[in-house]
Residue frames as a rotation matrix with the C-alpha (Angstrom) as fourth column:
MET 1
-0.191 -0.533 0.824 15.64
-0.785 -0.421 -0.455 0.89
0.589 -0.734 -0.338 -42.05
SER 2
-0.312 0.101 -0.945 16.03
0.354 0.935 -0.017 -1.91
0.882 -0.340 -0.327 -39.49
THR 3
0.715 0.693 -0.092 14.44
0.315 -0.202 0.927 -1.87
0.624 -0.692 -0.363 -36.04
ASN 4
0.333 -0.675 -0.659 17.86
0.924 0.096 0.369 -1.25
-0.186 -0.732 0.656 -34.51
GLU 5
-0.533 -0.591 0.605 18.56
0.735 -0.678 -0.015 1.95
0.419 0.437 0.796 -36.40
ILE 6
-0.213 0.410 -0.887 17.83
0.600 -0.661 -0.450 5.37
-0.771 -0.628 -0.106 -34.95
PRO 7
0.522 0.523 0.674 15.77
0.853 -0.293 -0.433 7.56
-0.029 0.800 -0.599 -37.29
ARG 8
-0.406 -0.670 0.621 17.37
0.654 -0.688 -0.314 10.86
0.638 0.279 0.718 -38.59
GLY 9
0.331 0.427 0.841 17.20
-0.214 -0.834 0.508 13.63
0.919 -0.348 -0.185 -36.15
GLY 10
-0.528 -0.720 0.450 19.00
-0.634 -0.018 -0.773 11.83
0.565 -0.694 -0.447 -33.39
PRO 11
-0.873 0.178 -0.454 17.96
0.361 0.862 -0.357 9.60
0.327 -0.475 -0.817 -30.56
LEU 12
0.087 0.981 0.176 14.38
0.255 -0.192 0.948 9.65
0.963 -0.038 -0.266 -29.31
SER 13
-0.840 -0.296 0.454 13.93
-0.341 -0.361 -0.868 11.41
0.421 -0.884 0.202 -25.98
ALA 14
-0.722 0.547 -0.423 11.66
0.689 0.620 -0.374 10.27
0.057 -0.562 -0.825 -23.23
PRO 15
0.100 0.795 0.599 8.21
0.465 -0.569 0.678 12.01
0.880 0.211 -0.426 -23.15
THR 16
-0.877 -0.225 0.425 7.88
-0.202 -0.629 -0.751 14.77
0.437 -0.744 0.506 -20.50
LEU 17
-0.374 0.751 -0.544 5.39
0.858 0.503 0.105 13.70
0.353 -0.427 -0.832 -17.83
ARG 18
-0.186 0.497 0.848 2.76
-0.069 -0.867 0.493 16.18
0.980 0.033 0.196 -16.79
SER 19
-0.993 -0.026 -0.116 2.00
0.115 0.024 -0.993 17.14
0.028 -0.999 -0.020 -13.14
PHE 20
-0.178 0.974 -0.141 -1.52
0.914 0.217 0.343 16.97
0.365 -0.068 -0.929 -11.74
GLY 21
-0.125 0.017 -0.992 -0.83
0.658 -0.747 -0.096 20.40
-0.742 -0.665 0.082 -10.19
THR 22
-0.896 -0.195 -0.398 -0.96
-0.146 -0.717 0.681 21.92
-0.418 0.669 0.614 -13.66
GLY 23
-0.043 0.992 0.115 -4.52
-0.070 0.112 -0.991 22.53
-0.997 -0.050 0.065 -14.61
HIS 24
-0.885 -0.063 -0.461 -5.70
-0.459 -0.044 0.888 21.42
-0.076 0.997 0.010 -18.05
VAL 25
-0.190 0.943 -0.274 -9.02
-0.925 -0.078 0.373 20.38
0.330 0.325 0.886 -19.62
LEU 26
0.364 0.396 -0.843 -8.75
-0.301 0.907 0.295 16.60
0.881 0.146 0.450 -19.05
ARG 27
-0.620 -0.745 0.246 -6.87
-0.506 0.140 -0.851 16.56
0.600 -0.652 -0.464 -15.68
ASP 28
-0.366 0.525 0.769 -9.86
-0.829 0.191 -0.525 15.74
-0.423 -0.830 0.365 -13.44
PHE 29
0.730 0.614 -0.301 -11.26
-0.684 0.664 -0.303 13.15
0.014 0.427 0.904 -15.88
ASP 30
0.110 -0.785 -0.610 -7.83
-0.370 0.537 -0.758 11.55
0.923 0.309 -0.231 -16.15
LEU 31
-0.706 -0.416 0.573 -7.54
-0.646 0.047 -0.762 11.39
0.290 -0.908 -0.302 -12.44
LYS 32
0.124 0.868 0.481 -10.94
-0.884 0.317 -0.344 9.78
-0.451 -0.382 0.806 -12.07
VAL 33
0.704 0.106 -0.703 -10.04
-0.554 0.701 -0.449 7.24
0.446 0.705 0.552 -14.63
ILE 34
-0.265 -0.943 -0.200 -6.88
-0.423 0.300 -0.855 6.44
0.867 -0.142 -0.478 -12.90
MET 35
-0.613 0.159 0.774 -8.65
-0.773 0.080 -0.629 6.05
-0.162 -0.984 0.073 -9.56
GLN 36
0.562 0.826 0.056 -11.32
-0.788 0.554 -0.267 3.77
-0.251 0.106 0.962 -11.16
ILE 37
0.443 -0.458 -0.771 -8.61
-0.410 0.661 -0.628 1.54
0.798 0.594 0.105 -12.91
SER 38
-0.500 -0.860 -0.104 -6.47
-0.273 0.271 -0.923 1.19
0.822 -0.433 -0.370 -9.72
GLY 39
0.461 0.703 -0.541 -9.09
0.437 0.350 0.828 1.14
0.772 -0.619 -0.146 -6.97
CYS 40
-0.500 -0.826 -0.258 -6.95
0.672 -0.183 -0.718 3.56
0.546 -0.532 0.647 -4.95
GLU 41
0.115 0.625 0.772 -9.78
-0.081 -0.768 0.635 5.77
0.990 -0.135 -0.038 -3.63
ARG 42
0.890 0.283 -0.356 -9.66
0.286 0.261 0.922 4.22
0.354 -0.923 0.152 -0.09
GLY 43
0.157 -0.928 -0.338 -5.93
0.984 0.116 0.139 4.55
-0.090 -0.354 0.931 0.25
ALA 44
-0.479 -0.313 0.820 -5.96
0.500 -0.865 -0.038 8.13
0.721 0.392 0.571 -1.16
ARG 45
0.490 0.762 0.424 -8.72
-0.044 -0.464 0.885 9.07
0.870 -0.452 -0.194 1.32
ARG 46
0.827 -0.190 -0.529 -6.74
0.561 0.312 0.766 7.60
0.020 -0.931 0.365 4.29
LEU 47
-0.221 -0.973 0.060 -3.59
0.966 -0.227 -0.120 9.42
0.130 0.031 0.991 3.21
LEU 48
-0.260 0.206 0.944 -5.47
0.158 -0.955 0.252 12.75
0.953 0.214 0.215 2.98
ARG 49
0.741 0.604 0.294 -6.79
-0.181 -0.242 0.953 12.29
0.647 -0.759 -0.070 6.48
GLY 50
-0.074 -0.897 0.436 -3.31
-0.875 -0.151 -0.460 11.25
0.479 -0.416 -0.773 7.86
GLU 51
0.697 0.376 0.611 -4.51
-0.623 0.739 0.257 7.72
-0.355 -0.560 0.749 8.72
PRO 52
-0.458 -0.841 0.290 -2.11
-0.575 0.529 0.624 4.74
-0.678 0.119 -0.726 8.52
LEU 53
0.095 0.399 -0.912 -2.49
-0.958 0.287 0.026 2.55
0.272 0.871 0.409 5.49
SER 54
0.541 0.077 0.838 -3.05
-0.343 0.929 0.136 -1.13
-0.768 -0.361 0.529 5.53
THR 55
-0.596 -0.767 0.238 -0.96
-0.075 0.348 0.934 -3.45
-0.800 0.539 -0.265 3.26
ALA 56
-0.126 0.630 0.766 -4.10
0.860 0.454 -0.232 -3.78
-0.494 0.630 -0.599 1.13
ASP 57
0.799 0.404 -0.444 -4.00
0.195 -0.874 -0.445 -0.10
-0.568 0.269 -0.777 0.37
VAL 58
-0.043 -0.904 -0.426 -0.44
-0.338 -0.388 0.857 -0.03
-0.940 0.180 -0.288 -1.03
GLY 59
-0.522 -0.183 0.833 -1.09
0.604 0.610 0.513 -2.27
-0.602 0.771 -0.208 -4.08
PRO 60
0.460 0.768 0.445 -3.81
0.870 -0.290 -0.399 0.05
-0.177 0.571 -0.802 -5.51
LEU 61
0.777 -0.229 -0.587 -1.55
-0.108 -0.966 0.234 3.02
-0.621 -0.118 -0.775 -4.95
THR 62
-0.415 -0.879 0.235 1.24
0.006 0.256 0.967 1.31
-0.910 0.403 -0.101 -6.93
MET 63
-0.217 0.394 0.893 -1.26
0.909 0.414 0.038 0.59
-0.355 0.820 -0.448 -9.65
ALA 64
0.801 0.544 -0.250 -2.42
0.470 -0.830 -0.302 4.21
-0.372 0.125 -0.920 -9.65
ASN 65
0.203 -0.824 -0.528 1.23
-0.376 -0.564 0.735 5.34
-0.904 0.050 -0.424 -10.14
HIS 66
-0.612 -0.434 0.661 1.64
0.368 0.583 0.724 2.92
-0.700 0.686 -0.197 -13.02
ALA 67
0.177 0.824 0.538 -1.60
0.955 -0.012 -0.296 4.08
-0.238 0.566 -0.789 -14.68
ALA 68
0.767 0.046 -0.640 -0.58
0.084 -0.996 0.029 7.74
-0.636 -0.076 -0.768 -14.22
ARG 69
-0.305 -0.928 -0.216 2.87
-0.268 -0.135 0.954 7.15
-0.914 0.348 -0.207 -15.87
HIS 70
-0.557 0.076 0.827 1.17
0.692 0.594 0.411 5.30
-0.460 0.801 -0.383 -18.77
MET 71
0.523 0.779 0.347 -1.24
0.851 -0.454 -0.264 8.26
-0.048 0.434 -0.900 -19.30
GLY 72
0.059 -0.646 0.761 1.72
0.647 -0.556 -0.522 10.73
0.761 0.523 0.385 -19.25
TYR 73
0.735 0.226 0.639 1.55
-0.341 -0.691 0.637 11.98
0.585 -0.687 -0.431 -15.67
LEU 74
-0.491 -0.834 0.251 3.98
-0.573 0.092 -0.815 12.05
0.656 -0.544 -0.523 -12.84
PRO 75
-0.532 0.281 -0.799 3.26
0.510 0.859 -0.037 9.52
0.676 -0.427 -0.600 -10.09
LEU 76
0.333 0.782 0.527 0.39
-0.106 -0.524 0.845 10.41
0.937 -0.337 -0.092 -7.75
PHE 77
0.980 0.085 0.182 1.96
-0.195 0.181 0.964 8.80
0.049 -0.980 0.194 -4.58
GLU 78
-0.054 -0.991 0.120 5.43
-0.857 -0.016 -0.514 8.60
0.512 -0.131 -0.849 -3.02
LEU 79
0.866 0.445 -0.227 5.77
-0.299 0.827 0.477 4.94
0.399 -0.345 0.849 -2.07
GLY 80
0.140 -0.886 -0.441 9.51
0.519 0.445 -0.729 4.76
0.843 -0.127 0.523 -1.11
GLY 81
-0.469 -0.567 0.678 11.23
-0.202 -0.678 -0.707 5.96
0.860 -0.468 0.203 1.94
GLN 82
-0.896 0.116 0.428 9.46
-0.435 -0.039 -0.899 6.51
-0.088 -0.992 0.085 5.32
GLY 83
-0.497 0.785 0.370 6.05
0.514 0.609 -0.603 5.35
-0.699 -0.110 -0.707 4.06
PRO 84
-0.279 0.445 0.851 3.44
0.935 -0.077 0.347 6.15
0.220 0.892 -0.394 1.46
SER 85
-0.358 0.232 -0.904 2.52
0.314 -0.882 -0.351 9.79
-0.879 -0.410 0.244 0.92
ILE 86
0.693 0.687 0.219 0.77
0.526 -0.273 -0.806 11.91
-0.494 0.673 -0.550 -1.58
GLY 87
-0.110 -0.812 0.574 2.98
0.993 -0.067 0.095 13.20
-0.038 0.580 0.814 -4.37
PRO 88
-0.710 -0.197 -0.676 3.87
0.289 -0.957 -0.025 16.92
-0.641 -0.213 0.737 -4.80
GLU 89
-0.808 0.378 -0.452 1.09
-0.557 -0.741 0.375 19.06
-0.193 0.555 0.809 -6.25
VAL 90
-0.695 0.581 -0.423 -1.43
0.145 0.690 0.709 16.21
0.704 0.432 -0.564 -6.04
GLU 91
-0.793 0.366 -0.487 -2.95
0.578 0.202 -0.790 16.76
-0.191 -0.908 -0.372 -2.56
ALA 92
-0.610 0.597 -0.520 -5.10
-0.352 -0.793 -0.498 19.75
-0.710 -0.121 0.694 -3.55
VAL 93
-0.504 0.446 -0.740 -6.48
-0.750 0.198 0.631 17.95
0.428 0.873 0.234 -6.65
LEU 94
-0.684 0.265 -0.680 -7.25
0.339 0.941 0.025 14.82
0.647 -0.213 -0.733 -4.69
CYS 95
-0.818 0.386 -0.425 -8.91
0.317 -0.315 -0.895 16.96
-0.479 -0.867 0.135 -1.95
GLU 96
-0.607 0.564 -0.560 -11.02
-0.721 -0.687 0.089 18.65
-0.335 0.458 0.824 -4.50
LEU 97
-0.395 0.451 -0.800 -12.22
-0.573 0.560 0.598 15.37
0.718 0.695 0.037 -6.05
LEU 98
-0.442 0.135 -0.887 -12.57
0.400 0.914 -0.060 13.27
0.802 -0.382 -0.459 -2.88
GLU 99
-0.763 -0.032 -0.645 -13.29
0.646 -0.035 -0.762 15.42
0.002 -0.999 0.047 0.08
LYS 100
-0.837 0.548 -0.005 -16.00
-0.547 -0.835 0.070 17.85
0.034 0.061 0.998 -1.17
PRO 101
-0.396 0.762 0.513 -19.54
-0.149 0.498 -0.854 16.64
-0.906 -0.414 -0.084 -0.29
GLY 102
0.622 0.782 -0.042 -21.06
-0.221 0.124 -0.967 14.85
-0.751 0.611 0.250 -3.17
ARG 103
0.358 -0.583 -0.729 -17.89
-0.933 -0.191 -0.305 14.73
0.038 0.789 -0.613 -5.28
GLY 104
-0.616 -0.735 0.283 -16.36
-0.744 0.661 0.095 11.51
-0.257 -0.152 -0.954 -4.03
GLN 105
-0.015 0.652 0.758 -19.43
-0.150 0.748 -0.647 9.45
-0.989 -0.123 0.086 -4.73
GLN 106
0.713 0.214 -0.668 -18.93
-0.638 -0.196 -0.744 10.21
-0.290 0.957 -0.004 -8.46
ILE 107
-0.192 -0.917 -0.349 -15.69
-0.969 0.233 -0.080 8.25
0.155 0.322 -0.934 -8.47
């Protein structure tokens, strides 16, 4: 079979991306990894507090979205339109990881 042929069973479909709102065993670990890889903790904290973001915060948020997609998740942040915001079903998870005393220092 050449690399251009589609294997029997029809065309391959795109994988379904998971939401961070859906709890599963590795969700918190995966989110911590994404935050470490991207360095988006500062921007995420500022969004949670309703503070304006600097241009230096947007790059890490973009990287976090890229890492999330690569790991099979929906994007964490909405970066188009009126301005950056936290994606649907992500705010509660980020609050849990970042805003509870003692939890944010682990990231």
